[in-house]
C-alpha positions as a printed NumPy array, in Angstrom:
array([[ 28.531,  -9.28 ,   0.336],
       [ 31.209,  -6.721,   1.143],
       [ 29.3  ,  -3.603,   0.122],
       [ 32.019,  -1.182,   1.188],
       [ 34.592,  -2.656,  -1.198],
       [ 32.587,  -1.679,  -4.291],
       [ 33.665,   1.969,  -4.039],
       [ 37.275,   1.767,  -2.811],
       [ 38.544,   3.951,  -5.669],
       [ 35.749,   6.49 ,  -5.222],
       [ 36.416,   6.96 ,  -1.491],
       [ 39.88 ,   8.267,  -2.368],
       [ 38.302,  11.383,  -3.89 ],
       [ 37.114,  12.343,  -0.394],
       [ 39.95 ,  14.181,   1.355],
       [ 38.616,  14.235,   4.929],
       [ 39.283,  10.853,   6.58 ],
       [ 36.219,  11.198,   8.856],
       [ 33.981,  11.754,   5.853],
       [ 35.537,   8.685,   4.186],
       [ 34.524,   6.669,   7.247],
       [ 31.049,   8.244,   7.156],
       [ 30.488,   7.272,   3.53 ],
       [ 31.686,   3.721,   4.186],
       [ 29.204,   3.448,   7.044],
       [ 26.384,   4.731,   4.836],
       [ 27.315,   2.474,   1.902],
       [ 27.428,  -0.541,   4.225],
       [ 23.797,   0.159,   5.104],
       [ 22.432,   0.528,   1.567],
       [ 20.031,  -2.203,   0.426],
       [ 21.723,  -5.281,  -1.033],
       [ 19.859,  -4.903,  -4.325],
       [ 21.658,  -1.594,  -5.036],
       [ 24.822,  -3.571,  -5.754],
       [ 23.124,  -6.014,  -8.115],
       [ 20.564,  -4.222, -10.317],
       [ 20.914,  -2.29 , -13.585],
       [ 20.69 ,   1.503, -13.48 ],
       [ 17.517,   1.347, -15.575],
       [ 14.878,  -1.346, -15.245],
       [ 13.865,  -0.821, -18.895],
       [ 17.249,   0.014, -20.446],
       [ 15.678,   3.143, -21.877],
       [ 17.415,   5.886, -19.888],
       [ 21.035,   4.776, -19.433],
       [ 24.001,   3.758, -21.598],
       [ 24.952,   0.119, -22.12 ],
       [ 27.622,   0.102, -19.39 ],
       [ 24.894,   0.852, -16.823],
       [ 22.696,  -2.06 , -17.835],
       [ 22.755,  -5.633, -16.579],
       [ 24.099,  -6.922, -13.273],
       [ 25.856,  -4.213, -11.225],
       [ 24.747,  -1.536, -13.719],
       [ 23.638,   0.846, -10.978],
       [ 27.061,   0.533,  -9.327],
       [ 28.739,   1.339, -12.67 ],
       [ 26.41 ,   4.325, -13.233],
       [ 27.279,   5.568,  -9.753],
       [ 31.004,   5.171, -10.395],
       [ 30.701,   7.203, -13.6  ],
       [ 28.754,   9.981, -11.853],
       [ 31.455,  10.109,  -9.155],
       [ 34.266,  10.098, -11.717],
       [ 32.666,  12.911, -13.708],
       [ 32.252,  14.85 , -10.475],
       [ 35.848,  14.247,  -9.42 ],
       [ 37.184,  15.309, -12.821],
       [ 35.161,  18.537, -12.791],
       [ 35.962,  19.258,  -9.14 ],
       [ 39.687,  18.953,  -9.854],
       [ 39.493,  21.818, -12.355],
       [ 39.498,  25.191, -10.532],
       [ 38.432,  26.897, -13.753],
       [ 35.104,  25.083, -13.604],
       [ 34.209,  25.334,  -9.927],
       [ 34.918,  27.322,  -6.803],
       [ 33.867,  24.738,  -4.223],
       [ 35.763,  24.453,  -0.949],
       [ 37.462,  21.135,  -0.064],
       [ 34.726,  20.32 ,   2.452],
       [ 32.014,  20.956,  -0.134],
       [ 33.783,  18.761,  -2.687],
       [ 33.764,  15.902,  -0.186],
       [ 30.023,  16.317,   0.384],
       [ 29.395,  16.352,  -3.379],
       [ 31.32 ,  13.103,  -3.879],
       [ 29.427,  11.533,  -0.975],
       [ 26.134,  12.624,  -2.559],
       [ 27.082,  11.131,  -5.903],
       [ 27.869,   7.8  ,  -4.252],
       [ 24.52 ,   7.789,  -2.41 ],
       [ 22.15 ,   9.501,  -4.845],
       [ 20.509,   6.31 ,  -6.178],
       [ 20.978,   4.237,  -3.025],
       [ 17.268,   3.516,  -2.691],
       [ 16.359,   3.541,  -6.373],
       [ 13.852,   0.699,  -5.981],
       [ 12.699,   1.577,  -2.475],
       [ 13.8  ,   0.591,   0.998],
       [ 12.833,  -2.962,   0.162],
       [ 13.353,  -3.828,  -3.501],
       [ 10.38 ,  -3.122,  -5.711],
       [ 10.117,  -4.109,  -9.367],
       [ 10.616,  -0.638, -10.827],
       [ 12.396,   2.59 ,  -9.957],
       [ 10.672,   4.557,  -7.215],
       [ 10.009,   8.065,  -8.425],
       [ 10.642,   9.357,  -4.902],
       [ 13.971,   7.531,  -4.554],
       [ 15.899,  10.809,  -4.104],
       [ 13.73 ,  11.564,  -1.06 ],
       [ 14.31 ,   8.061,   0.327],
       [ 18.086,   8.428,  -0.038],
       [ 18.05 ,  11.874,   1.573],
       [ 15.898,  10.568,   4.418],
       [ 18.41 ,   7.744,   4.943],
       [ 21.184,  10.329,   5.396],
       [ 19.123,  12.334,   7.879],
       [ 18.114,   9.198,   9.808],
       [ 21.788,   8.319,  10.266],
       [ 23.053,  11.794,  11.19 ],
       [ 23.863,  10.789,  14.775],
       [ 26.198,   8.057,  13.509],
       [ 28.195,  10.448,  11.313],
       [ 30.932,  13.008,  11.939],
       [ 29.106,  15.515,   9.725],
       [ 27.8  ,  18.759,  11.169],
       [ 24.068,  19.415,  10.925],
       [ 24.731,  21.847,   8.041],
       [ 26.755,  19.191,   6.2  ],
       [ 24.022,  16.6  ,   6.711],
       [ 21.471,  19.013,   5.278],
       [ 23.673,  19.894,   2.301],
       [ 24.247,  16.202,   1.59 ],
       [ 20.539,  15.385,   1.856],
       [ 19.486,  18.435,  -0.165],
       [ 21.74 ,  17.747,  -3.147],
       [ 20.574,  14.13 ,  -3.194],
       [ 16.895,  15.187,  -3.106],
       [ 17.253,  17.386,  -6.178],
       [ 19.512,  15.154,  -8.296],
       [ 16.7  ,  14.357, -10.769],
       [ 16.695,  17.964, -11.979],
       [ 13.715,  18.96 , -14.1  ],
       [ 12.474,  15.352, -14.199],
       [ 10.834,  15.854, -10.833],
       [  7.16 ,  15.208, -11.59 ],
       [  5.284,  11.93 , -11.406],
       [  2.919,  10.573, -14.069],
       [  0.107,  12.751, -12.683],
       [  2.257,  15.895, -13.067],
       [  2.71 ,  16.228,  -9.297],
       [  6.031,  17.701,  -8.226],
       [  7.697,  14.977,  -6.127],
       [ 11.294,  16.136,  -5.813],
       [ 12.723,  19.652,  -5.767],
       [ 14.492,  21.077,  -8.801],
       [ 18.122,  22.178,  -8.267],
       [ 18.245,  25.728,  -6.974],
       [ 21.891,  26.42 ,  -6.144],
       [ 25.346,  25.569,  -7.447],
       [ 25.658,  22.45 ,  -5.263],
       [ 22.354,  20.971,  -6.38 ],
       [ 22.983,  21.85 , -10.03 ],
       [ 26.454,  20.286,  -9.923],
       [ 25.231,  16.953,  -8.516],
       [ 22.37 ,  16.895, -11.021],
       [ 24.788,  17.634, -13.879],
       [ 27.087,  14.742, -12.905],
       [ 24.164,  12.314, -12.644],
       [ 22.739,  13.572, -15.929],
       [ 26.035,  13.174, -17.775],
       [ 26.491,   9.667, -16.333],
       [ 23.122,   8.704, -17.842],
       [ 23.836,   9.957, -21.378],
       [ 24.171,   7.276, -24.022],
       [ 26.519,   9.481, -26.056],
       [ 29.209,   9.206, -23.352],
       [ 30.877,   5.819, -23.559],
       [ 32.889,   4.701, -20.541],
       [ 34.995,   1.566, -20.705],
       [ 34.897,  -0.78 , -17.734],
       [ 37.112,  -3.604, -16.608],
       [ 34.642,  -5.6  , -14.55 ],
       [ 33.026,  -3.001, -12.296],
       [ 35.919,  -0.52 , -12.375],
       [ 36.428,   2.265, -14.869],
       [ 39.483,   1.757, -17.044],
       [ 41.901,   4.668, -16.807]])
């Protein structure tokens, strides 16, 4: 399986060539199941394009595309180029360990923490500064937004607290809305 090839279009949104190489390295080390499973194990929380084989990849592509569209509009954001790259990287990685480090039957509620931990564990293999690593990990950790408590009402993941965290959460949230219909050709978004 050529994991890196799944996101060729999405890498182009990252302007810094070193960060493009960093994200390719990280994607190449995601669990194989990430590239095969639906975005929702029950079909309850995601639109039809995100269901079935490769559904999580399609959900991820939509989150990235929404992010890229919003980031290209200076009337909506005031992020610096470097910050935009980190946001796109986060959107690619946010659900990277959705079913755990080794595939489990259902979504792991702490999957944002697992994905953030993965970034931190690989920091020495990346060109990112320590501040960039922390920003990347932090926005991944909080991508679930207000849905951050487990079935026992224990807070598992942080809620978004700043503009970076809120932006990543918003893109993920919009990509999971059934009211937004995205048309795919295979696993690529039609333009």
